[in-house]
C-alpha positions in Angstrom: -8.2 21.5 0.7 -4.6 22.7 0.9 -2.1 19.9 0.7 1.5 20.1 2.0 4.4 17.8 1.4 3.2 15.7 4.3 -0.1 14.9 2.6 1.8 13.1 -0.1 1.9 10.2 2.4 -1.6 10.5 3.8 -3.3 8.8 1.0 -1.5 5.5 0.8 -4.1 2.8 0.2 -6.6 4.0 2.7 -10.2 5.0 2.9 -9.4 8.7 3.3 -7.6 8.5 0.0 -10.5 7.2 -2.0 -12.5 10.4 -2.5 -9.5 12.5 -3.3 -8.1 10.0 -5.7 -11.2 9.1 -7.5 -11.5 12.5 -9.1 -8.0 12.7 -10.5 -6.2 9.4 -10.2 -3.2 10.8 -8.2 -1.6 10.7 -4.8 -2.5 14.1 -3.2 -5.8 15.5 -4.3 -6.9 19.2 -4.3 -9.9 21.2 -5.4 -9.1 23.8 -8.1 -6.1 24.8 -10.1 -5.1 28.4 -10.4 -1.4 28.7 -11.3 0.2 32.0 -10.4 3.2 32.9 -12.5 6.4 34.3 -11.0 9.9 34.9 -12.2 11.2 34.7 -15.8 12.4 37.4 -18.1 12.6 38.2 -21.8 15.8 37.2 -23.8 16.9 35.0 -26.6 16.9 32.0 -24.3 14.1 29.4 -24.6 11.3 29.8 -22.1 10.3 27.0 -19.7 7.4 26.8 -17.3 7.7 24.8 -14.1 4.9 23.9 -11.8 4.9 23.1 -8.1 2.1 22.4 -5.6 1.8 25.0 -2.9 4.1 23.8 -0.1 3.1 24.6 3.4 6.6 25.2 4.7 7.9 28.8 4.7 10.7 29.5 2.3 10.1 26.9 -0.4 8.6 29.2 -2.9 11.4 31.8 -2.6 14.0 29.1 -2.9 12.6 27.4 -6.1 12.1 30.9 -7.7 15.7 31.7 -6.9 17.0 28.5 -8.3 15.0 28.9 -11.5 16.6 32.3 -12.1 20.1 30.8 -11.7 19.7 28.4 -14.6 21.7 29.7 -17.5 20.1 27.6 -20.2 16.5 29.1 -20.2 14.1 31.6 -18.7 12.3 29.5 -16.2 8.9 30.7 -15.0 7.7 29.1 -11.7 4.0 28.6 -11.3 2.8 28.0 -7.7 -0.4 26.1 -7.8 -2.5 26.8 -4.7 -5.1 24.0 -4.9 -6.2 20.9 -6.8 -2.7 20.5 -8.1 -3.0 17.0 -9.6 -6.2 17.7 -11.4 -4.7 20.9 -12.7 -1.7 19.1 -14.1 -3.8 16.3 -15.6 -6.0 18.7 -17.3 -3.2 21.0 -18.5 -1.4 18.0 -20.1 -4.3 17.7 -22.5 -3.9 21.3 -23.7 -1.3 23.6 -25.3 -0.8 25.3 -21.9 0.8 22.4 -20.2 3.9 23.1 -18.1 7.3 22.0 -19.5 8.3 20.7 -16.1 6.1 19.7 -13.2 6.5 17.8 -9.9 4.2 14.9 -9.2 3.8 12.6 -6.2 6.1 9.6 -6.8 6.5 10.4 -10.4 4.0 10.4 -13.3 1.0 8.0 -13.1 0.9 4.9 -15.2 -1.8 6.5 -17.4 0.5 9.5 -18.0 3.4 7.2 -19.0 1.2 5.0 -21.3 -0.3 8.1 -22.9 3.2 9.4 -23.8 2.8 12.5 -21.6 6.0 12.0 -19.6 9.5 12.2 -21.2 12.0 9.4 -20.7 14.6 10.8 -18.2 16.9 7.8 -18.2 19.6 9.8 -19.8 19.1 12.7 -17.4 19.8 10.5 -14.4 22.5 8.6 -16.2 25.4 7.2 -14.0 23.9 9.1 -11.0 21.2 6.4 -10.7 23.1 4.5 -8.1 23.5 7.6 -5.9 19.8 7.8 -5.3 17.9 5.6 -2.8 17.2 2.4 -4.7 13.6 2.0 -3.4 12.8 5.5 -4.5 14.2 4.9 -8.0 12.3 1.6 -8.4 9.1 3.5 -8.1 10.1 5.9 -10.8 11.1 3.2 -13.2 8.7 1.5 -15.7 9.8 -1.0 -18.5 13.4 -0.2 -17.7 13.1 3.5 -18.2 13.2 6.3 -15.6 10.3 8.7 -15.8 11.1 11.3 -13.1 13.9 12.5 -10.8 13.2 12.6 -7.0 13.4 16.0 -5.3 13.2 14.9 -1.6 11.8 12.1 0.4 9.1 12.1 3.1 8.1 9.2 5.3 5.9 8.1 8.1 6.9 6.5 11.4 5.8 5.6 14.9 6.5 8.0 17.8 6.8 6.7 21.3 8.3 7.9 24.7 10.9 5.5 26.1 10.1 6.6 29.6 6.4 5.5 29.3 7.4 2.2 27.9 9.9 1.7 30.7 7.2 2.6 33.3 5.1 -0.2 31.8 8.1 -2.5 31.8 7.9 -3.0 28.0 10.3 -3.0 25.1 9.6 -1.0 21.9 7.1 -3.1 20.0 8.3 -5.1 17.0 5.1 -7.0 16.3 1.5 -5.9 15.9 0.6 -7.9 19.0 3.3 -6.1 21.0 2.0 -2.8 19.7 -1.5 -3.6 20.9 -0.1 -4.8 24.3 1.9 -1.6 24.7 -1.1 0.6 23.8 -3.2 -1.2 26.4 -0.5 -0.9 29.0 0.1 2.8 28.5 -3.5 3.9 28.2 -5.0 5.9 31.1 -8.3 7.6 31.7 -6.8 10.8 30.2 -4.5 9.4 27.5 -5.0 7.0 24.6 -2.6 4.2 23.9 -2.0 4.7 20.2 -3.3 7.2 17.7 -3.2 6.9 13.9 -6.0 9.2 12.8 -9.5 10.3 13.5 -10.8 7.4 11.4 -9.1 4.9 13.8 -6.1 4.5 11.5 -8.0 2.8 8.6 -6.8 5.3 6.1 -3.1 5.7 6.9 -2.5 2.2 8.1 -4.3 0.4 5.3 -1.4 -0.6 3.1 0.9 -1.1 6.1 -1.3 -4.1 7.1 -0.4 -5.5 3.7 3.3 -4.8 3.8 3.6 -5.7 7.5 2.2 -9.1 6.7 4.9 -9.7 4.2 2.6 -9.2 1.2 2.5 -6.7 -1.7 -0.4 -4.6 -3.0 0.0 -6.0 -6.6 1.6 -9.3 -7.7 5.0 -9.3 -9.4 3.5 -10.0 -12.8 1.1 -7.0 -12.4 -1.9 -9.2 -13.2 -3.5 -9.8 -9.9 -3.8 -8.5 -6.3 -1.0 -9.4 -4.0 -2.9 -9.0 -0.7 -5.5 -11.7 -0.8 -3.9 -14.1 1.6 -4.5 -15.7 5.0 -1.7 -13.6 6.5 -3.6 -10.4 5.7 -6.8 -11.9 7.1 -4.9 -12.6 10.4 -3.4 -9.1 10.4 -6.7 -7.4 9.9 -8.3 -9.6 12.5 -5.7 -8.4 15.0 -6.2 -4.8 14.0 -10.0 -5.2 14.3 -9.6 -6.4 17.9 -7.3 -3.4 18.5 -9.9 -1.1 16.8 -12.6 -2.3 19.2 -10.5 -2.5 22.3 -10.6 1.1 23.5 -6.8 1.3 23.5 -6.8 2.8 20.0 -7.6 6.5 20.2 -10.1 7.5 17.5 -10.6 11.2 18.2 -7.9 13.8 18.9 -7.2 17.5 18.5 -5.7 17.0 15.1 -5.3 14.2 12.6 -2.4 11.8 12.4 -0.3 14.1 10.1 0.2 16.6 13.0 2.0 15.3 16.1 0.1 17.6 18.4 -1.9 14.8 20.1 1.4 13.0 21.0 3.0 16.3 22.2 -0.1 17.2 24.2 -0.3 13.9 26.0 -3.5 12.8 24.3 -1.8 9.6 23.3 1.1 7.6 24.5 2.2 6.6 20.9 1.3 8.1 17.6 1.7 7.3 13.9 3.0 10.4 12.3 5.5 11.9 9.9 9.2 12.7 10.0 8.3 16.3 9.2 7.2 16.8 12.8 10.4 15.4 14.4 11.8 18.8 15.3 8.8 19.9 17.3 8.5 16.5 19.0 12.1 16.7 20.1 11.6 20.2 21.2 8.7 19.0 23.4 10.4 15.9 24.9 14.1 16.2 24.4 15.7 12.8 24.6 12.6 11.1 25.7 11.5 10.3 22.1 11.8 7.1 20.2 10.9 6.2 16.6 9.9 2.9 15.0 8.7 1.5 11.8 5.2 -0.1 11.7 5.8 -3.5 13.2 5.6 -6.9 11.6 2.1 -8.4 11.8 3.1 -12.0 12.5 4.9 -15.0 11.0 6.4 -14.1 7.7 5.8 -10.4 8.3 8.2 -7.5 8.3 8.5 -4.0 9.6 7.5 -1.3 7.2 7.4 2.5 6.7 5.7 4.3 3.8 7.7 6.9 1.9 6.9 9.2 -0.9 8.9 11.5 -3.1 7.6 14.5 -5.1 9.6 14.1 -8.3 10.3 16.3 -11.3 8.7 15.2 -14.6 9.3 16.6 -18.1 6.3 17.1 -20.4 7.1 14.9 -23.5 5.0 17.3 -25.7 6.7 20.5 -24.5 8.2 23.0 -26.9 11.7 22.7 -25.5 12.0 19.1 -24.2 15.7 18.9 -24.3 16.2 22.2 -22.5 13.7 21.1 -19.9 15.6 17.9 -19.4 18.8 19.9 -19.0 17.2 22.0 -16.3 16.0 18.9 -14.4 19.4 17.4 -14.6 21.1 20.6 -13.4 18.7 21.1 -10.4 17.8 17.6 -9.2 20.8 15.5 -10.3 23.8 17.8 -10.3 23.1 20.6 -7.8 23.5 18.7 -4.6 23.8 21.8 -2.4 20.3 22.8 -3.5 19.0 19.3 -2.9 20.3 19.4 0.7 18.7 22.8 1.2 15.4 21.6 -0.2 15.4 18.6 2.3 16.8 20.3 5.3 15.8 24.0 5.4 12.0 23.6 5.2 10.8 21.2 7.8 12.5 17.8 8.2 12.8 15.7 5.1 15.3 13.1 3.7 17.6 13.8 0.7 16.9 11.5 -2.2 20.7 10.6 -2.2 21.9 8.7 0.8 25.4 10.2 0.5 23.8 13.6 1.4 22.3 12.5 4.7 25.3 13.6 6.6 24.9 17.1 5.2 21.3 17.4 6.2 21.7 17.9 10.0 18.1 16.9 10.9 18.7 13.3 9.6 22.4 13.1 10.1 22.1 11.6 13.6 19.8 10.4 16.3 16.1 9.7 15.5 16.4 11.4 12.1 19.2 9.1 11.1 17.2 6.1 12.3 14.2 7.3 10.2 16.3 7.7 7.1 17.6 4.2 7.6 14.0 2.9 8.0 13.4 4.1 4.4 16.5 2.3 3.1 15.8 -0.9 5.0 12.0 -1.1 5.4 10.6 1.5 2.9 7.5 0.9 0.8 5.7 3.1 -1.7 2.4 2.5 -3.5 2.9 0.3 -6.5 2.7 2.1 -9.9 -0.2 -0.3 -10.7 -2.0 0.5 -7.4 -4.5 2.8 -9.2 -7.4 4.6 -7.6 -9.8 1.8 -8.5 -7.5 -0.8 -6.9 -7.1 1.4 -3.7 -10.9 1.9 -3.6 -11.6 -1.9 -3.7 -9.1 -2.7 -1.0 -10.2 0.2 1.3 -13.8 -0.8 1.0 -13.0 -4.3 2.0 -10.9 -3.2 4.9 -13.7 -0.9 6.2 -16.2 -3.7 5.9 -14.1 -6.1 7.9 -12.9 -3.7 10.6 -16.0 -1.5 11.1 -18.8 -3.8 10.1 -17.4 -7.1 11.2 -17.8 -8.8 7.8 -15.8 -11.9 6.9 -12.2 -11.1 5.8 -11.8 -13.9 3.2 -15.1 -12.9 1.5 -14.4 -9.2 1.5 -10.7 -9.3 0.3 -11.5 -12.0 -2.3 -14.1 -9.7 -3.8 -11.6 -6.8 -3.6 -9.0 -8.9 -5.4 -11.4 -9.7 -8.2 -12.0 -5.9 -8.7 -8.2 -5.3 -8.7 -7.7 -8.0 -11.3 -10.3 -6.4 -13.5 -8.5 -3.0 -13.1 -5.2 -4.6 -13.9 -6.6 -6.1 -17.1 -7.7 -2.6 -18.1 -4.3 -0.9 -17.5 -2.4 -3.8 -19.1 -4.6 -3.8 -22.2 
């Protein structure tokens, strides 16, 4: 399974995530690590190794190799890991062959931090902390210390066509009930109303049902689940009715992470990723609208998931200080490179809001709306939302939506499992 930047967001608290996460405890999931070394040269400078997962967008590999060669403080060798990236990193960190610098989905895992594998980068970020999107930096912070530096931000959103909504005499949906109504109104014999994956949306929308209800995955004190509440039961009940209604498209030519079903007219609305905005606009011109996932009811709120592959320094590397200097140079100070990384390879959001205007794909129009969604409505999996916690919630969600089991019973059982997992990680 080859994973691109977009798949960072595919595994947010859903059923599809479980199998990939259970093997390695991370956010992306691959099958075998085989780093291929490129770049670097012999000199008196210290040597650093830097790992990236294999991005699907053309040009990324050449760019990061070029940037590595421009750093004056070390010989930096770039390793491009084609598959099973997270497992490869996790395994390597237990050996003498670990990379000095590596990217990781939303920063290092809690287990990495607690095991002392990630270096404290608070001093690397320094006064620049306030220049990064606050919601992104919150995810990279634990016990008051910053453990990674964000490289660029990806996010999910809802695509719709204003002309189709106008034909149905509807406004863009701001509640889950309105989304269901809009899907039913736009559905035809040849076109589904709404598409969010070939699993019916259970995977990618799982945590959105929590956040949209005004709840959190994990409680503020990190000792219990934050989702076991009547508001979630109601939200999942509405979603189950939607799931069973026929207005929710459950089978399309590609999965949710590719906007082809929306472009092809297989669905009137689609949950997708910002990365596809250029080709959606190419297909429909101005007849494109974007929305966050709507509030699920009283006390609810709109929500979009975001994720940031972030640069981490191996705390046990041979040249930790030099590695930290490299990360600061590339991901804190070199803003021209940060804009290029976000803007030249697909459509992504710079980690610093002040750079939005320089990234033309998010400087105006729907791209600018999407970037603002992250600032205003952005959510990312809690650092304590471990694979075991995600598995417990996903199983309960499937049991309720697909098998018709009682929501209170299922989510209470899931919450008990989450509490046991939190007791483990807090021990």
